[in-house]
mmCIF file of the C-alpha atoms, coordinates in Angstrom:
data_MODEL
# 
_entry.id   MODEL 
# 
loop_
_atom_site.group_PDB 
_atom_site.id 
_atom_site.type_symbol 
_atom_site.label_atom_id 
_atom_site.label_alt_id 
_atom_site.label_comp_id 
_atom_site.label_asym_id 
_atom_site.label_entity_id 
_atom_site.label_seq_id 
_atom_site.pdbx_PDB_ins_code 
_atom_site.Cartn_x 
_atom_site.Cartn_y 
_atom_site.Cartn_z 
_atom_site.occupancy 
_atom_site.B_iso_or_equiv 
_atom_site.pdbx_formal_charge 
_atom_site.auth_seq_id 
_atom_site.auth_comp_id 
_atom_site.auth_asym_id 
_atom_site.auth_atom_id 
_atom_site.pdbx_PDB_model_num 
ATOM 1   C CA . MET A 1 1   ? -80.512 -12.057 -18.652 1.00 0.00 ? 1   MET A CA 1 
ATOM 2   C CA . LYS A 1 2   ? -77.860 -10.877 -21.074 1.00 0.00 ? 2   LYS A CA 1 
ATOM 3   C CA . GLU A 1 3   ? -76.126 -13.284 -23.419 1.00 0.00 ? 3   GLU A CA 1 
ATOM 4   C CA . PHE A 1 4   ? -72.879 -12.311 -25.085 1.00 0.00 ? 4   PHE A CA 1 
ATOM 5   C CA . PRO A 1 5   ? -70.025 -14.106 -26.814 1.00 0.00 ? 5   PRO A CA 1 
ATOM 6   C CA . LEU A 1 6   ? -66.917 -15.479 -25.206 1.00 0.00 ? 6   LEU A CA 1 
ATOM 7   C CA . VAL A 1 7   ? -63.854 -15.341 -27.439 1.00 0.00 ? 7   VAL A CA 1 
ATOM 8   C CA . TYR A 1 8   ? -60.414 -16.771 -26.868 1.00 0.00 ? 8   TYR A CA 1 
ATOM 9   C CA . VAL A 1 9   ? -57.438 -14.701 -27.999 1.00 0.00 ? 9   VAL A CA 1 
ATOM 10  C CA . LYS A 1 10  ? -53.982 -16.112 -28.594 1.00 0.00 ? 10  LYS A CA 1 
ATOM 11  C CA . ASN A 1 11  ? -51.153 -14.409 -30.489 1.00 0.00 ? 11  ASN A CA 1 
ATOM 12  C CA . GLY A 1 12  ? -53.483 -11.594 -31.547 1.00 0.00 ? 12  GLY A CA 1 
ATOM 13  C CA . LYS A 1 13  ? -56.049 -13.918 -33.130 1.00 0.00 ? 13  LYS A CA 1 
ATOM 14  C CA . ILE A 1 14  ? -59.497 -15.160 -32.152 1.00 0.00 ? 14  ILE A CA 1 
ATOM 15  C CA . ILE A 1 15  ? -59.307 -18.943 -31.946 1.00 0.00 ? 15  ILE A CA 1 
ATOM 16  C CA . ASP A 1 16  ? -61.754 -21.807 -31.488 1.00 0.00 ? 16  ASP A CA 1 
ATOM 17  C CA . GLU A 1 17  ? -61.567 -24.559 -28.874 1.00 0.00 ? 17  GLU A CA 1 
ATOM 18  C CA . ASN A 1 18  ? -59.024 -26.432 -31.003 1.00 0.00 ? 18  ASN A CA 1 
ATOM 19  C CA . GLY A 1 19  ? -56.716 -23.415 -31.362 1.00 0.00 ? 19  GLY A CA 1 
ATOM 20  C CA . ARG A 1 20  ? -57.679 -22.727 -34.984 1.00 0.00 ? 20  ARG A CA 1 
ATOM 21  C CA . LYS A 1 21  ? -58.080 -19.129 -36.118 1.00 0.00 ? 21  LYS A CA 1 
ATOM 22  C CA . ILE A 1 22  ? -61.699 -18.007 -36.595 1.00 0.00 ? 22  ILE A CA 1 
ATOM 23  C CA . VAL A 1 23  ? -61.694 -16.027 -39.829 1.00 0.00 ? 23  VAL A CA 1 
ATOM 24  C CA . ASP A 1 24  ? -65.217 -14.536 -39.785 1.00 0.00 ? 24  ASP A CA 1 
ATOM 25  C CA . TRP A 1 25  ? -65.269 -13.529 -36.113 1.00 0.00 ? 25  TRP A CA 1 
ATOM 26  C CA . LYS A 1 26  ? -65.808 -9.795  -36.802 1.00 0.00 ? 26  LYS A CA 1 
ATOM 27  C CA . GLU A 1 27  ? -69.126 -10.360 -38.583 1.00 0.00 ? 27  GLU A CA 1 
ATOM 28  C CA . LYS A 1 28  ? -70.314 -12.616 -35.765 1.00 0.00 ? 28  LYS A CA 1 
ATOM 29  C CA . VAL A 1 29  ? -69.214 -10.237 -33.004 1.00 0.00 ? 29  VAL A CA 1 
ATOM 30  C CA . ASP A 1 30  ? -70.882 -7.255  -34.702 1.00 0.00 ? 30  ASP A CA 1 
ATOM 31  C CA . LYS A 1 31  ? -74.276 -8.682  -33.727 1.00 0.00 ? 31  LYS A CA 1 
ATOM 32  C CA . PHE A 1 32  ? -73.586 -8.125  -30.021 1.00 0.00 ? 32  PHE A CA 1 
ATOM 33  C CA . ALA A 1 33  ? -73.212 -5.042  -27.842 1.00 0.00 ? 33  ALA A CA 1 
ATOM 34  C CA . GLU A 1 34  ? -70.422 -6.527  -25.749 1.00 0.00 ? 34  GLU A CA 1 
ATOM 35  C CA . ILE A 1 35  ? -67.855 -9.310  -25.823 1.00 0.00 ? 35  ILE A CA 1 
ATOM 36  C CA . TYR A 1 36  ? -65.974 -11.319 -23.183 1.00 0.00 ? 36  TYR A CA 1 
ATOM 37  C CA . ILE A 1 37  ? -62.305 -11.773 -24.081 1.00 0.00 ? 37  ILE A CA 1 
ATOM 38  C CA . MET A 1 38  ? -60.405 -14.637 -22.490 1.00 0.00 ? 38  MET A CA 1 
ATOM 39  C CA . ASP A 1 39  ? -56.807 -13.733 -23.284 1.00 0.00 ? 39  ASP A CA 1 
ATOM 40  C CA . LEU A 1 40  ? -54.793 -16.939 -23.199 1.00 0.00 ? 40  LEU A CA 1 
ATOM 41  C CA . ASP A 1 41  ? -51.466 -15.109 -23.583 1.00 0.00 ? 41  ASP A CA 1 
ATOM 42  C CA . GLY A 1 42  ? -52.311 -12.903 -20.611 1.00 0.00 ? 42  GLY A CA 1 
ATOM 43  C CA . ILE A 1 43  ? -53.395 -15.880 -18.555 1.00 0.00 ? 43  ILE A CA 1 
ATOM 44  C CA . GLU A 1 44  ? -50.465 -18.126 -19.402 1.00 0.00 ? 44  GLU A CA 1 
ATOM 45  C CA . ARG A 1 45  ? -47.568 -15.659 -19.730 1.00 0.00 ? 45  ARG A CA 1 
ATOM 46  C CA . ASN A 1 46  ? -48.775 -12.260 -18.459 1.00 0.00 ? 46  ASN A CA 1 
ATOM 47  C CA . GLU A 1 47  ? -48.473 -10.942 -22.024 1.00 0.00 ? 47  GLU A CA 1 
ATOM 48  C CA . PRO A 1 48  ? -51.979 -9.749  -22.919 1.00 0.00 ? 48  PRO A CA 1 
ATOM 49  C CA . ASN A 1 49  ? -52.873 -8.817  -26.507 1.00 0.00 ? 49  ASN A CA 1 
ATOM 50  C CA . LEU A 1 50  ? -53.189 -5.079  -25.835 1.00 0.00 ? 50  LEU A CA 1 
ATOM 51  C CA . ASP A 1 51  ? -52.987 -4.012  -29.506 1.00 0.00 ? 51  ASP A CA 1 
ATOM 52  C CA . PHE A 1 52  ? -55.701 -6.487  -30.409 1.00 0.00 ? 52  PHE A CA 1 
ATOM 53  C CA . TYR A 1 53  ? -58.129 -5.042  -27.824 1.00 0.00 ? 53  TYR A CA 1 
ATOM 54  C CA . GLN A 1 54  ? -57.821 -1.637  -29.429 1.00 0.00 ? 54  GLN A CA 1 
ATOM 55  C CA . SER A 1 55  ? -59.050 -3.069  -32.740 1.00 0.00 ? 55  SER A CA 1 
ATOM 56  C CA . ILE A 1 56  ? -62.404 -4.085  -31.247 1.00 0.00 ? 56  ILE A CA 1 
ATOM 57  C CA . TYR A 1 57  ? -64.956 -1.284  -31.057 1.00 0.00 ? 57  TYR A CA 1 
ATOM 58  C CA . LYS A 1 58  ? -67.323 -3.003  -28.630 1.00 0.00 ? 58  LYS A CA 1 
ATOM 59  C CA . LYS A 1 59  ? -67.832 -2.949  -24.919 1.00 0.00 ? 59  LYS A CA 1 
ATOM 60  C CA . LYS A 1 60  ? -65.120 -5.346  -23.749 1.00 0.00 ? 60  LYS A CA 1 
ATOM 61  C CA . TRP A 1 61  ? -64.835 -7.590  -20.747 1.00 0.00 ? 61  TRP A CA 1 
ATOM 62  C CA . ILE A 1 62  ? -61.149 -8.497  -20.499 1.00 0.00 ? 62  ILE A CA 1 
ATOM 63  C CA . ASP A 1 63  ? -60.018 -11.554 -18.584 1.00 0.00 ? 63  ASP A CA 1 
ATOM 64  C CA . ALA A 1 64  ? -56.231 -11.627 -18.916 1.00 0.00 ? 64  ALA A CA 1 
ATOM 65  C CA . VAL A 1 65  ? -55.440 -12.369 -15.253 1.00 0.00 ? 65  VAL A CA 1 
ATOM 66  C CA . PRO A 1 66  ? -53.805 -9.061  -14.381 1.00 0.00 ? 66  PRO A CA 1 
ATOM 67  C CA . ARG A 1 67  ? -51.407 -9.599  -11.518 1.00 0.00 ? 67  ARG A CA 1 
ATOM 68  C CA . ARG A 1 68  ? -50.581 -5.997  -10.459 1.00 0.00 ? 68  ARG A CA 1 
ATOM 69  C CA . PHE A 1 69  ? -52.006 -2.483  -10.643 1.00 0.00 ? 69  PHE A CA 1 
ATOM 70  C CA . GLU A 1 70  ? -49.931 -1.703  -13.748 1.00 0.00 ? 70  GLU A CA 1 
ATOM 71  C CA . ASP A 1 71  ? -51.424 -4.709  -15.555 1.00 0.00 ? 71  ASP A CA 1 
ATOM 72  C CA . VAL A 1 72  ? -54.938 -3.406  -14.872 1.00 0.00 ? 72  VAL A CA 1 
ATOM 73  C CA . MET A 1 73  ? -53.950 0.053   -16.144 1.00 0.00 ? 73  MET A CA 1 
ATOM 74  C CA . ASP A 1 74  ? -52.607 -1.511  -19.360 1.00 0.00 ? 74  ASP A CA 1 
ATOM 75  C CA . LEU A 1 75  ? -55.968 -3.231  -19.909 1.00 0.00 ? 75  LEU A CA 1 
ATOM 76  C CA . VAL A 1 76  ? -57.853 0.026   -19.292 1.00 0.00 ? 76  VAL A CA 1 
ATOM 77  C CA . VAL A 1 77  ? -55.647 2.012   -21.695 1.00 0.00 ? 77  VAL A CA 1 
ATOM 78  C CA . ALA A 1 78  ? -56.136 -0.738  -24.307 1.00 0.00 ? 78  ALA A CA 1 
ATOM 79  C CA . GLY A 1 79  ? -59.904 -0.214  -24.147 1.00 0.00 ? 79  GLY A CA 1 
ATOM 80  C CA . GLY A 1 80  ? -61.174 -2.570  -21.474 1.00 0.00 ? 80  GLY A CA 1 
ATOM 81  C CA . ASN A 1 81  ? -64.549 -1.491  -20.097 1.00 0.00 ? 81  ASN A CA 1 
ATOM 82  C CA . LYS A 1 82  ? -64.891 -4.327  -17.616 1.00 0.00 ? 82  LYS A CA 1 
ATOM 83  C CA . ILE A 1 83  ? -61.792 -5.901  -16.099 1.00 0.00 ? 83  ILE A CA 1 
ATOM 84  C CA . VAL A 1 84  ? -61.860 -9.308  -14.435 1.00 0.00 ? 84  VAL A CA 1 
ATOM 85  C CA . ILE A 1 85  ? -59.604 -9.842  -11.425 1.00 0.00 ? 85  ILE A CA 1 
ATOM 86  C CA . ARG A 1 86  ? -58.755 -13.339 -10.253 1.00 0.00 ? 86  ARG A CA 1 
ATOM 87  C CA . GLU A 1 87  ? -57.395 -14.753 -7.021  1.00 0.00 ? 87  GLU A CA 1 
ATOM 88  C CA . GLY A 1 88  ? -53.652 -14.179 -6.884  1.00 0.00 ? 88  GLY A CA 1 
ATOM 89  C CA . PHE A 1 89  ? -53.833 -10.467 -7.663  1.00 0.00 ? 89  PHE A CA 1 
ATOM 90  C CA . ASP A 1 90  ? -51.191 -8.598  -5.666  1.00 0.00 ? 90  ASP A CA 1 
ATOM 91  C CA . ASP A 1 91  ? -52.868 -7.713  -2.344  1.00 0.00 ? 91  ASP A CA 1 
ATOM 92  C CA . ARG A 1 92  ? -50.791 -4.523  -2.072  1.00 0.00 ? 92  ARG A CA 1 
ATOM 93  C CA . ASP A 1 93  ? -52.435 -3.183  -5.256  1.00 0.00 ? 93  ASP A CA 1 
ATOM 94  C CA . ILE A 1 94  ? -56.064 -4.094  -4.646  1.00 0.00 ? 94  ILE A CA 1 
ATOM 95  C CA . ASP A 1 95  ? -56.937 -0.898  -2.756  1.00 0.00 ? 95  ASP A CA 1 
ATOM 96  C CA . ARG A 1 96  ? -55.174 1.142   -5.406  1.00 0.00 ? 96  ARG A CA 1 
ATOM 97  C CA . ILE A 1 97  ? -57.252 -0.232  -8.286  1.00 0.00 ? 97  ILE A CA 1 
ATOM 98  C CA . PHE A 1 98  ? -60.447 0.695   -6.465  1.00 0.00 ? 98  PHE A CA 1 
ATOM 99  C CA . SER A 1 99  ? -59.270 4.228   -5.783  1.00 0.00 ? 99  SER A CA 1 
ATOM 100 C CA . GLU A 1 100 ? -57.540 4.995   -9.105  1.00 0.00 ? 100 GLU A CA 1 
ATOM 101 C CA . VAL A 1 101 ? -59.214 2.928   -11.837 1.00 0.00 ? 101 VAL A CA 1 
ATOM 102 C CA . ASP A 1 102 ? -62.426 4.184   -13.423 1.00 0.00 ? 102 ASP A CA 1 
ATOM 103 C CA . VAL A 1 103 ? -63.802 1.070   -15.130 1.00 0.00 ? 103 VAL A CA 1 
ATOM 104 C CA . GLU A 1 104 ? -66.011 -1.717  -13.869 1.00 0.00 ? 104 GLU A CA 1 
ATOM 105 C CA . LEU A 1 105 ? -64.128 -4.326  -11.839 1.00 0.00 ? 105 LEU A CA 1 
ATOM 106 C CA . TYR A 1 106 ? -65.389 -7.894  -11.541 1.00 0.00 ? 106 TYR A CA 1 
ATOM 107 C CA . LEU A 1 107 ? -64.076 -10.644 -9.308  1.00 0.00 ? 107 LEU A CA 1 
ATOM 108 C CA . SER A 1 108 ? -63.662 -14.104 -10.793 1.00 0.00 ? 108 SER A CA 1 
ATOM 109 C CA . LEU A 1 109 ? -65.078 -16.317 -8.094  1.00 0.00 ? 109 LEU A CA 1 
ATOM 110 C CA . SER A 1 110 ? -64.090 -19.491 -6.430  1.00 0.00 ? 110 SER A CA 1 
ATOM 111 C CA . LYS A 1 111 ? -65.513 -20.750 -3.165  1.00 0.00 ? 111 LYS A CA 1 
ATOM 112 C CA . ASP A 1 112 ? -62.337 -19.926 -1.263  1.00 0.00 ? 112 ASP A CA 1 
ATOM 113 C CA . CYS A 1 113 ? -61.688 -16.492 -2.758  1.00 0.00 ? 113 CYS A CA 1 
ATOM 114 C CA . SER A 1 114 ? -60.287 -14.009 -0.247  1.00 0.00 ? 114 SER A CA 1 
ATOM 115 C CA . LEU A 1 115 ? -60.963 -10.848 -2.290  1.00 0.00 ? 115 LEU A CA 1 
ATOM 116 C CA . LYS A 1 116 ? -64.769 -10.788 -1.787  1.00 0.00 ? 116 LYS A CA 1 
ATOM 117 C CA . PRO A 1 117 ? -64.950 -7.916  0.739   1.00 0.00 ? 117 PRO A CA 1 
ATOM 118 C CA . TYR A 1 118 ? -64.153 -5.212  -1.811  1.00 0.00 ? 118 TYR A CA 1 
ATOM 119 C CA . ASN A 1 119 ? -66.732 -3.119  -3.646  1.00 0.00 ? 119 ASN A CA 1 
ATOM 120 C CA . TRP A 1 120 ? -66.846 -5.135  -6.876  1.00 0.00 ? 120 TRP A CA 1 
ATOM 121 C CA . ASN A 1 121 ? -69.236 -4.220  -9.688  1.00 0.00 ? 121 ASN A CA 1 
ATOM 122 C CA . GLY A 1 122 ? -70.101 -7.896  -9.810  1.00 0.00 ? 122 GLY A CA 1 
ATOM 123 C CA . PHE A 1 123 ? -68.828 -11.421 -9.976  1.00 0.00 ? 123 PHE A CA 1 
ATOM 124 C CA . VAL A 1 124 ? -67.768 -13.786 -12.743 1.00 0.00 ? 124 VAL A CA 1 
ATOM 125 C CA . TYR A 1 125 ? -67.997 -17.538 -12.383 1.00 0.00 ? 125 TYR A CA 1 
ATOM 126 C CA . LEU A 1 126 ? -66.005 -19.643 -14.852 1.00 0.00 ? 126 LEU A CA 1 
ATOM 127 C CA . LEU A 1 127 ? -67.994 -22.751 -15.690 1.00 0.00 ? 127 LEU A CA 1 
ATOM 128 C CA . ASN A 1 128 ? -65.890 -25.643 -17.001 1.00 0.00 ? 128 ASN A CA 1 
ATOM 129 C CA . GLU A 1 129 ? -68.508 -28.361 -16.594 1.00 0.00 ? 129 GLU A CA 1 
ATOM 130 C CA . LYS A 1 130 ? -72.295 -28.699 -16.290 1.00 0.00 ? 130 LYS A CA 1 
ATOM 131 C CA . MET A 1 131 ? -73.779 -26.747 -13.424 1.00 0.00 ? 131 MET A CA 1 
ATOM 132 C CA . GLY A 1 132 ? -74.203 -28.995 -10.416 1.00 0.00 ? 132 GLY A CA 1 
ATOM 133 C CA . PHE A 1 133 ? -76.061 -28.441 -7.162  1.00 0.00 ? 133 PHE A CA 1 
ATOM 134 C CA . GLU A 1 134 ? -73.025 -27.032 -5.318  1.00 0.00 ? 134 GLU A CA 1 
ATOM 135 C CA . VAL A 1 135 ? -72.358 -24.407 -8.004  1.00 0.00 ? 135 VAL A CA 1 
ATOM 136 C CA . LYS A 1 136 ? -76.015 -23.372 -8.089  1.00 0.00 ? 136 LYS A CA 1 
ATOM 137 C CA . GLU A 1 137 ? -76.161 -23.097 -4.313  1.00 0.00 ? 137 GLU A CA 1 
ATOM 138 C CA . PHE A 1 138 ? -72.943 -21.045 -4.224  1.00 0.00 ? 138 PHE A CA 1 
ATOM 139 C CA . LEU A 1 139 ? -74.081 -18.625 -6.966  1.00 0.00 ? 139 LEU A CA 1 
ATOM 140 C CA . SER A 1 140 ? -77.619 -18.227 -5.620  1.00 0.00 ? 140 SER A CA 1 
ATOM 141 C CA . GLU A 1 141 ? -76.211 -16.485 -2.528  1.00 0.00 ? 141 GLU A CA 1 
ATOM 142 C CA . LEU A 1 142 ? -74.647 -13.682 -4.608  1.00 0.00 ? 142 LEU A CA 1 
ATOM 143 C CA . SER A 1 143 ? -75.945 -10.795 -6.669  1.00 0.00 ? 143 SER A CA 1 
ATOM 144 C CA . ASN A 1 144 ? -74.704 -9.298  -9.936  1.00 0.00 ? 144 ASN A CA 1 
ATOM 145 C CA . VAL A 1 145 ? -73.297 -12.618 -11.166 1.00 0.00 ? 145 VAL A CA 1 
ATOM 146 C CA . PHE A 1 146 ? -72.179 -13.430 -14.696 1.00 0.00 ? 146 PHE A CA 1 
ATOM 147 C CA . ILE A 1 147 ? -71.519 -17.001 -15.781 1.00 0.00 ? 147 ILE A CA 1 
ATOM 148 C CA . ILE A 1 148 ? -68.749 -17.547 -18.316 1.00 0.00 ? 148 ILE A CA 1 
ATOM 149 C CA . ALA A 1 149 ? -69.108 -21.049 -19.729 1.00 0.00 ? 149 ALA A CA 1 
ATOM 150 C CA . ARG A 1 150 ? -66.627 -23.061 -21.731 1.00 0.00 ? 150 ARG A CA 1 
ATOM 151 C CA . ARG A 1 151 ? -69.647 -24.576 -23.534 1.00 0.00 ? 151 ARG A CA 1 
ATOM 152 C CA . LYS A 1 152 ? -73.231 -23.400 -23.880 1.00 0.00 ? 152 LYS A CA 1 
ATOM 153 C CA . GLU A 1 153 ? -74.537 -26.822 -22.825 1.00 0.00 ? 153 GLU A CA 1 
ATOM 154 C CA . TYR A 1 154 ? -72.968 -26.368 -19.357 1.00 0.00 ? 154 TYR A CA 1 
ATOM 155 C CA . ILE A 1 155 ? -75.420 -23.561 -18.500 1.00 0.00 ? 155 ILE A CA 1 
ATOM 156 C CA . ASP A 1 156 ? -78.788 -24.285 -16.910 1.00 0.00 ? 156 ASP A CA 1 
ATOM 157 C CA . PHE A 1 157 ? -80.611 -21.343 -18.504 1.00 0.00 ? 157 PHE A CA 1 
ATOM 158 C CA . ASP A 1 158 ? -83.890 -21.932 -16.627 1.00 0.00 ? 158 ASP A CA 1 
ATOM 159 C CA . TRP A 1 159 ? -82.088 -21.932 -13.288 1.00 0.00 ? 159 TRP A CA 1 
ATOM 160 C CA . ALA A 1 160 ? -80.073 -18.848 -14.276 1.00 0.00 ? 160 ALA A CA 1 
ATOM 161 C CA . ASP A 1 161 ? -83.271 -16.950 -15.163 1.00 0.00 ? 161 ASP A CA 1 
ATOM 162 C CA . GLU A 1 162 ? -85.028 -17.993 -11.962 1.00 0.00 ? 162 GLU A CA 1 
ATOM 163 C CA . ASN A 1 163 ? -82.034 -16.995 -9.832  1.00 0.00 ? 163 ASN A CA 1 
ATOM 164 C CA . LYS A 1 164 ? -81.521 -13.623 -11.454 1.00 0.00 ? 164 LYS A CA 1 
ATOM 165 C CA . ILE A 1 165 ? -78.106 -14.339 -12.948 1.00 0.00 ? 165 ILE A CA 1 
ATOM 166 C CA . ASP A 1 166 ? -77.275 -11.064 -14.735 1.00 0.00 ? 166 ASP A CA 1 
ATOM 167 C CA . GLY A 1 167 ? -75.662 -12.565 -17.807 1.00 0.00 ? 167 GLY A CA 1 
ATOM 168 C CA . VAL A 1 168 ? -73.996 -15.501 -19.468 1.00 0.00 ? 168 VAL A CA 1 
ATOM 169 C CA . ALA A 1 169 ? -71.212 -15.712 -21.989 1.00 0.00 ? 169 ALA A CA 1 
ATOM 170 C CA . TYR A 1 170 ? -70.367 -18.783 -23.994 1.00 0.00 ? 170 TYR A CA 1 
ATOM 171 C CA . PRO A 1 171 ? -68.203 -19.421 -27.061 1.00 0.00 ? 171 PRO A CA 1 
ATOM 172 C CA . LEU A 1 172 ? -68.782 -17.285 -30.123 1.00 0.00 ? 172 LEU A CA 1 
ATOM 173 C CA . TRP A 1 173 ? -69.014 -20.353 -32.365 1.00 0.00 ? 173 TRP A CA 1 
ATOM 174 C CA . GLU A 1 174 ? -71.991 -21.585 -30.289 1.00 0.00 ? 174 GLU A CA 1 
ATOM 175 C CA . MET A 1 175 ? -73.949 -18.342 -30.534 1.00 0.00 ? 175 MET A CA 1 
ATOM 176 C CA . GLU A 1 176 ? -77.023 -18.596 -32.729 1.00 0.00 ? 176 GLU A CA 1 
ATOM 177 C CA . ALA A 1 177 ? -77.176 -16.336 -35.750 1.00 0.00 ? 177 ALA A CA 1 
# 
């Protein structure tokens, strides 16, 4: 199972859980082959940090909640290798991203998600609390699943290994050196 860092980006800066800028993030990120970027500006205001993405020379998962085809294309041009799509994406554009976009596309899951039938490269589950029975049962029915956890302690690593979870990401500041 892969482990890679989750970073939060706001106003072009990597921040910690309290919104403070992380100064030494580049040295920490250099130890990993890929990085998961949770773009708070993209999520909150549909204004992703496109210039910032181009400054990172790593394989990048970008979770900026693109809402339309053009948003996905912006993320691809900015260097996204793996783009996360969430519920609420414009249904008229979903077929178009699969036919015209040549990067890996991952669906951010919820139990009621209506976008499952497409040919996703995999699934992302955002974990905001400790893994309970319902979450484990839900994820165990899927393949090619990545868990993105707000805190490392929320992940049941033994369960994830046993259930062939493909990877986990948790905050950069919790990654061991």
